[in-house]
C-alpha positions in Angstrom: -43.5 -42.5 -12.0 -40.8 -41.2 -9.7 -39.3 -38.4 -11.9 -40.7 -36.1 -14.5 -38.6 -34.4 -17.3 -40.2 -31.8 -19.6 -38.0 -31.0 -22.7 -39.1 -28.2 -25.1 -37.6 -28.1 -28.6 -38.1 -24.4 -29.2 -39.7 -23.5 -32.5 -40.2 -27.2 -33.6 -43.1 -27.6 -35.8 -44.8 -31.0 -36.1 -44.5 -31.4 -39.8 -40.7 -31.0 -39.8 -40.0 -33.8 -37.4 -39.5 -37.4 -38.4 -37.0 -40.2 -38.9 -34.6 -38.1 -41.0 -34.5 -34.8 -39.0 -35.2 -36.1 -35.5 -34.2 -39.8 -35.2 -33.8 -39.6 -31.4 -37.4 -38.2 -31.0 -38.6 -40.8 -33.4 -37.1 -43.7 -31.4 -38.7 -42.2 -28.3 -42.0 -42.1 -30.1 -41.6 -45.8 -31.2 -41.2 -46.8 -27.6 -43.6 -44.3 -26.1 -46.7 -42.4 -27.2 -46.8 -39.8 -29.9 -49.6 -37.2 -30.3 -50.1 -36.2 -33.9 -52.7 -33.6 -33.1 -51.0 -31.5 -30.4 -51.4 -27.8 -30.4 -49.9 -24.8 -28.7 -52.1 -22.1 -27.2 -50.0 -19.3 -28.8 -47.6 -18.9 -31.7 -44.5 -17.7 -29.7 -42.5 -18.6 -26.7 -43.6 -16.4 -23.9 -47.4 -17.0 -23.9 -46.9 -20.7 -24.9 -44.6 -21.4 -22.0 -46.9 -19.5 -19.6 -49.7 -21.9 -20.7 -47.5 -24.9 -20.2 -46.6 -23.7 -16.7 -50.1 -22.7 -15.5 -52.6 -24.7 -17.5 -54.3 -21.6 -18.7 -54.9 -19.8 -22.0 -53.1 -16.6 -22.9 -56.2 -14.4 -22.1 -56.4 -16.2 -18.7 -52.7 -15.9 -17.7 -52.3 -12.5 -19.4 -48.7 -13.0 -20.5 -48.2 -11.6 -24.0 -46.5 -9.0 -26.1 -48.0 -6.1 -24.1 -47.6 -7.8 -20.7 -44.3 -9.8 -20.7 -44.3 -11.0 -17.1 -45.9 -14.2 -15.6 -48.0 -12.7 -12.8 -47.1 -13.8 -9.2 -50.7 -14.8 -8.3 -50.7 -17.6 -10.9 -49.6 -21.0 -9.5 -47.1 -22.8 -11.6 -46.2 -26.4 -12.4 -42.7 -26.2 -10.8 -44.3 -24.8 -7.6 -46.6 -27.8 -7.5 -43.8 -30.3 -7.8 -41.6 -28.4 -5.3 -44.4 -28.4 -2.7 -44.8 -32.1 -3.3 -41.3 -32.8 -2.3 -39.5 -32.8 -5.7 -36.1 -31.4 -6.5 -37.0 -28.9 -9.2 -34.3 -28.0 -11.8 -34.6 -25.9 -14.9 -32.3 -25.1 -17.8 -33.5 -22.5 -20.2 -31.8 -21.4 -23.4 -34.6 -18.9 -24.3 -34.2 -15.5 -22.8 -38.0 -15.2 -22.1 -38.0 -18.2 -19.8 -35.9 -16.7 -17.0 -36.4 -15.1 -13.6 -36.6 -11.7 -15.3 -40.0 -12.6 -16.7 -41.3 -14.5 -13.7 -40.6 -18.1 -14.7 -38.3 -19.0 -11.9 -41.0 -19.6 -9.3 -40.9 -23.1 -7.9 -37.4 -24.0 -9.2 -34.6 -24.8 -6.8 -32.4 -23.7 -9.7 -33.3 -22.2 -13.0 -30.1 -21.9 -15.1 -29.5 -19.8 -18.2 -27.9 -22.3 -20.6 -26.2 -19.7 -22.8 -24.1 -18.4 -19.8 -20.9 -20.2 -19.1 -20.9 -18.9 -15.5 -24.4 -19.3 -14.0 -25.5 -16.2 -12.0 -28.3 -13.8 -11.5 -26.2 -11.1 -13.1 -26.8 -9.9 -16.6 -24.7 -11.1 -19.5 -21.3 -9.4 -19.4 -22.0 -8.0 -15.9 -20.0 -8.8 -12.7 -20.8 -12.2 -11.4 -21.9 -12.5 -7.8 -19.1 -13.6 -5.5 -20.6 -16.8 -4.3 -21.4 -17.9 -7.9 -17.9 -17.1 -9.0 -16.3 -18.9 -6.1 -18.5 -22.0 -6.8 -17.5 -22.0 -10.4 -13.8 -21.5 -9.7 -13.9 -24.2 -7.1 -15.5 -26.6 -9.6 -12.8 -25.8 -12.1 -10.1 -26.2 -9.5 -11.5 -29.6 -8.6 -11.3 -30.6 -12.3 -7.8 -29.3 -12.6 -6.3 -31.0 -9.6 -8.1 -34.3 -9.6 -5.3 -36.3 -11.3 -2.8 -34.7 -13.7 -3.4 -30.9 -13.6 -1.7 -30.3 -17.0 -3.8 -33.0 -18.7 -7.0 -31.7 -17.0 -6.3 -28.1 -18.0 -5.8 -29.2 -21.6 -9.1 -31.2 -21.5 -11.0 -28.2 -20.1 -9.7 -25.9 -22.9 -10.4 -28.6 -25.5 -14.0 -29.1 -24.3 -14.6 -25.4 -24.6 -13.1 -25.3 -28.1 -15.4 -28.2 -29.1 -18.5 -26.1 -28.4 -20.2 -26.4 -31.8 -20.4 -23.3 -34.0 -23.9 -21.8 -33.8 -24.8 -23.7 -30.6 -26.5 -21.3 -28.3 -26.2 -23.3 -25.1 -27.8 -26.8 -25.8 -24.5 -28.7 -25.9 -23.4 -27.1 -22.6 -26.8 -27.6 -21.1 -26.9 -31.3 -21.9 -23.4 -31.7 -20.4 -24.5 -29.8 -17.3 -27.6 -32.0 -16.9 -25.5 -35.2 -17.3 -23.1 -34.0 -14.6 -26.0 -33.0 -12.4 -27.6 -36.5 -12.7 -24.3 -38.2 -12.2 -23.4 -36.2 -9.1 -26.7 -35.8 -7.3 -27.2 -37.6 -4.0 -30.6 -36.2 -3.3 -33.2 -38.9 -2.3 -36.1 -36.8 -3.6 -37.6 -37.4 -7.0 -36.9 -34.6 -9.5 -38.8 -32.4 -11.9 -36.5 -31.3 -14.7 -37.3 -28.7 -17.3 -35.1 -27.9 -20.3 -35.6 -25.6 -23.3 -33.3 -26.2 -26.3 -33.4 -23.2 -28.6 -31.4 -24.0 -31.7 -34.3 -24.3 -34.3 -35.0 -20.6 -33.6 -33.8 -17.8 -35.8 -30.9 -17.3 -36.5 -30.4 -20.8 -38.0 -26.7 -21.5 -37.6 -26.2 -25.3 -37.4 -22.9 -27.0 -37.3 -21.6 -27.4 -40.8 -21.9 -31.1 -40.9 -25.6 -30.9 -40.2 -26.2 -28.1 -42.7 -24.5 -30.2 -45.4 -26.9 -33.0 -44.9 -30.1 -30.9 -45.3 -29.3 -28.2 -47.9 -30.6 -28.7 -51.5 -28.3 -30.3 -54.0 -25.7 -27.8 -55.3 -26.0 -25.4 -52.4 -23.1 -24.5 -50.1 -23.2 -23.9 -46.4 -21.6 -20.5 -46.9 -24.3 -19.5 -49.4 -27.1 -20.5 -47.0 -25.5 -18.8 -44.0 -25.1 -15.6 -46.0 -28.8 -15.2 -46.3 -30.2 -12.4 -44.1 -32.3 -13.8 -41.3 -34.4 -10.9 -39.9 -38.1 -11.9 -39.8 -39.4 -8.5 -38.8 -37.4 -6.7 -41.5 -38.8 -9.2 -44.0 -42.3 -8.6 -42.8 -41.8 -4.9 -43.2 -40.4 -5.3 -46.7 -37.0 -4.1 -45.7 -35.5 -6.8 -47.9 -36.6 -9.7 -50.2 -36.2 -13.4 -50.0 -36.5 -15.6 -53.1 -37.9 -19.1 -53.2 -34.4 -20.4 -53.4 -33.5 -18.4 -50.3 -36.4 -20.0 -48.5 -35.3 -23.5 -49.7 -31.9 -22.9 -48.2 -33.3 -21.5 -45.0 -35.6 -24.6 -44.7 -32.5 -26.7 -45.0 -30.7 -24.8 -42.2 -33.9 -25.1 -40.0 -34.0 -28.9 -40.6 -30.3 -29.1 -39.8 -30.9 -27.2 -36.5 -33.7 -29.7 -35.6 -31.3 -32.6 -36.3 -28.6 -31.0 -34.2 -30.9 -30.4 -31.2 -32.3 -33.9 -31.6 -28.8 -35.1 -30.9 -28.9 -33.3 -27.6 -32.2 -35.0 -26.8 -30.5 -38.4 -27.5 -27.6 -37.4 -25.2 -30.1 -36.4 -22.5 -31.7 -39.8 -22.7 -28.3 -41.5 -22.4 -27.6 -39.3 -19.3 -30.9 -40.5 -17.7 -30.0 -44.1 -18.6 -26.4 -43.8 -17.3 -27.7 -42.3 -14.0 -30.1 -45.3 -13.5 -33.1 -42.9 -13.7 -34.5 -43.9 -17.1 -37.0 -46.5 -16.0 -38.3 -44.2 -13.3 -38.7 -41.1 -15.4 -41.7 -39.7 -17.4 -40.0 -37.9 -20.3 -42.2 -35.5 -22.2 -40.8 -33.8 -25.4 -42.7 -31.0 -27.2 -42.3 -27.9 -29.3 -43.6 -24.7 -27.9 -44.6 -23.3 -31.3 -43.8 -23.7 -34.9 -42.3 -21.5 -37.7 -43.0 -20.0 -41.0 -40.2 -20.2 -43.5 -42.0 -18.7 -46.5 -45.4 -20.4 -45.9 -48.3 -17.9 -46.3 -45.8 -15.2 -47.1 -44.3 -15.1 -43.6 -40.9 -15.6 -42.0 -40.8 -16.4 -38.3 -43.7 -17.0 -35.9 -45.7 -13.8 -35.4 -49.0 -12.2 -36.5 -51.2 -15.3 -37.2 -52.4 -18.7 -36.0 -51.9 -21.0 -39.0 -51.2 -24.7 -38.0 -47.6 -24.1 -39.2 -47.2 -22.2 -35.9 -49.4 -24.0 -33.5 -49.3 -27.7 -34.5 -46.3 -29.0 -32.5 -44.6 -32.4 -31.8 -45.5 -34.1 -28.6 -44.0 -37.4 -27.4 -44.3 -39.0 -24.0 -42.3 -41.9 -22.7 -42.4 -43.7 -19.3 -45.0 -45.4 -17.1 -48.5 -45.5 -18.7 -47.1 -43.8 -21.9 -44.6 -46.6 -22.8 -45.6 -48.5 -25.9 -48.7 -46.3 -26.3 -48.4 -46.0 -30.1 -49.9 -43.1 -32.0 -52.8 -41.1 -30.7 -54.9 -38.8 -33.0 -57.0 -37.2 -30.2 -56.8 -33.4 -30.0 -54.6 -32.2 -27.1 -53.1 -28.9 -26.0 -49.8 -28.0 -24.4 -51.8 -26.4 -21.5 -53.0 -30.0 -20.8 -49.5 -30.8 -19.6 -50.0 -29.8 -15.9 -53.1 -32.0 -15.5 -51.3 -34.9 -17.3 -48.0 -34.7 -15.5 -49.5 -34.3 -12.0 -51.9 -37.3 -12.6 -49.0 -39.4 -13.8 -46.9 -38.4 -10.8 -49.9 -39.0 -8.4 -50.0 -35.4 -7.2 -53.3 -33.6 -6.4 -53.0 -29.8 -6.4 -56.4 -28.2 -5.7 -55.0 -24.7 -6.1 -53.6 -25.4 -9.5 -56.6 -27.4 -10.5 -59.0 -24.6 -9.7 -56.9 -22.2 -11.9 -56.4 -24.3 -14.9 -58.2 -25.1 -18.2 -56.0 -28.2 -18.4 -57.3 -31.7 -19.2 -55.3 -34.8 -18.6 -54.4 -37.0 -21.5 -53.2 -39.8 -19.2 -54.4 -43.1 -20.8 -56.6 -43.8 -17.8 -57.8 -40.3 -17.2 -61.4 -39.5 -16.4 -61.2 -36.1 -18.1 -63.3 -35.7 -21.1 -61.4 -35.8 -24.4 -61.3 -32.6 -26.4 -63.4 -32.1 -29.5 -61.7 -28.8 -30.2 -58.6 -26.9 -29.4 -58.0 -23.2 -29.1 -55.2 -20.7 -29.6 -54.8 -17.0 -29.1 -52.6 -14.2 -30.4 -53.2 -11.4 -27.8 -50.8 -8.7 -28.9 -48.1 -8.3 -31.6 -44.5 -8.8 -30.5 -42.7 -6.5 -31.3 -45.4 -3.8 -31.2 -46.3 -1.7 -34.2 -44.8 1.3 -32.4 -41.4 -0.6 -32.2 -41.6 -1.5 -35.8 -42.2 2.1 -36.7 -39.3 3.3 -34.6 -37.0 0.8 -36.4 -38.3 1.0 -40.0 -40.1 4.4 -40.2 -42.6 3.8 -43.0 -44.3 0.4 -42.7 -46.2 -1.4 -45.5 -50.0 -1.2 -45.1 -50.3 -4.9 -44.5 -48.2 -4.7 -41.4 -50.8 -2.4 -39.8 -53.3 -5.2 -40.4 -51.3 -7.4 -38.0 -52.0 -5.0 -35.1 -55.0 -7.1 -33.9 -56.0 -9.8 -31.5 -56.7 -13.2 -33.0 -58.4 -16.3 -31.7 -58.7 -19.7 -33.3 -60.8 -22.8 -32.7 -59.9 -26.1 -34.4 -61.8 -29.3 -34.6 -60.7 -32.4 -36.5 -62.5 -31.1 -39.6 -62.4 -27.3 -39.5 -60.3 -24.4 -38.3 -61.8 -20.9 -37.7 -59.7 -17.8 -37.0 -61.3 -14.5 -35.9 -59.8 -11.1 -35.2 -61.0 -8.2 -33.1 -60.9 -6.1 -36.4 -63.5 -8.3 -38.1 -60.9 -10.5 -39.8 -61.9 -14.1 -40.2 -60.9 -17.3 -42.0 -62.4 -20.8 -42.2 -60.5 -23.8 -43.5 -61.4 -27.4 -44.0 -58.3 -28.9 -42.5 -59.1 -32.4 -43.7 -59.1 -31.5 -47.4 -56.9 -28.3 -47.1 -54.3 -29.0 -44.4 -52.1 -26.1 -45.6 -55.0 -23.7 -45.0 -54.8 -22.1 -48.4 -58.5 -21.7 -49.2 -60.7 -19.5 -47.1 -64.3 -20.8 -46.9 -65.7 -18.1 -44.6 -67.6 -16.3 -47.4 -69.3 -19.5 -48.5 -70.1 -21.3 -45.3 -71.6 -18.7 -43.1 -73.6 -21.1 -41.0 -70.5 -23.0 -40.1 -68.7 -19.7 -39.4 -71.5 -18.8 -36.9 -71.2 -22.2 -35.2 -67.5 -21.8 -34.8 -67.9 -18.2 -33.5 -70.2 -19.6 -30.9 -67.5 -22.1 -29.9 -65.1 -19.2 -29.4 -67.6 -17.2 -27.4 -68.3 -20.2 -25.2 -64.6 -20.6 -24.4 -63.6 -16.9 -24.1 -64.9 -13.5 -23.1 -65.7 -11.2 -26.1 -62.7 -10.0 -28.1 -61.3 -6.7 -26.8 -58.1 -4.7 -26.9 -55.3 -6.4 -25.0 -53.9 -4.4 -22.1 -50.3 -3.1 -22.6 -49.4 -2.1 -19.1 -47.1 -4.9 -18.0 -43.9 -4.8 -20.0 -40.8 -5.5 -18.0 -38.0 -3.0 -18.0 -35.4 -5.3 -19.5 -31.7 -5.4 -18.8 -29.6 -4.3 -21.8 -28.2 -7.8 -22.3 -31.7 -9.2 -22.3 -32.7 -6.7 -25.0 -29.7 -7.5 -27.1 -30.4 -11.3 -26.9 -34.2 -10.9 -27.6 -33.3 -8.6 -30.6 -31.0 -11.3 -31.9 -34.0 -13.7 -31.7 -36.1 -11.3 -33.7 -38.4 -10.2 -30.9 -37.4 -6.6 -30.5 
């Protein structure tokens, strides 16, 4: 394949995708290859993306709640493509996946989709002169190419059409379409894009919300529900089952809305004549709890609700590949994408735990997948500073977790002695803990974890980035601080 495009549907859980909520993704799956047993290495954005970019587990790349920066010595997938002669473009709508946290390495341009004027300045700060001049020149060209009055009206109209609740995806898709239409670079490209809308707060365009809310519910009623996962965890407020039903409707509406952006991106690739030469990979980076197991959001545990994600590939050897049930991990993307593109990167290969799931790969298929929760985000100290007295159960979350999952069983162990065992064939919702009854199987699963990782120990907490104020505000809005 000439080009590679990696699209992340932030917070998309596998069980919530399908013909009703994600028709564009479903069409892509019909024409490509869908992986029903794909798993993230972590239940939240920062460590999950770090695994996708480096092919390593969280305890290997060390990027987590106590160390929020992707270390410079780790080689990344964009660097590999850049060194192989690719144009490398990224559009991120998640605040974690920016230069501030070390994710810009290897990109010719990593844009922040939520900012109208792209720059390295913080939100609300003064834009660098060269960026402002570039933006003004682009606007000037649009104004004076034809009828200036008509063009000015069109510019204002397009900005007014930015859908309510959209946090950059509509603008990002439009930017990518313009970039594809205008590019005259002979190099192949690597394109990365993160669409964030399914993330809290759920605020879909009204026409989408109306499609997915329960009968008799109004959009205003649903949007009035407080969406503050950490406050909910700390029992600062209560959500009823009806509240969760409404929130699930809003979440599904957000998936449907962002799926429309995926469809527009596919059209942009087709219009630019690049579709037949592009490997398109679409995945979630983690899932979401919306009342399941008593949680709201995606912290503190490793249930499949958080780590089983959609994964669809289209193009080249993945076209008409049908459904695959084999276990795969998001950290397998580097090996898979490079093999499909015909790139050998010994430095990245030496670093990674990645296994290619290319249909013709010589890599051994996985008989188990693994996930880690290295440190809470936000920390217990931050929760105490915000809420003062915390429920006892919240202190239980201040632990490190690891999970191993085969096709039949899932085992989770914490550094505080916590453990759970589930038969995921008969109990896919992980409701019944078998660890007290099946001690021999528990010991066998413990051995699997010990073979994969070093012994459980406290996570270091020495690498937090001193964030810009605008970054703190945005991450707080997303429920991370």
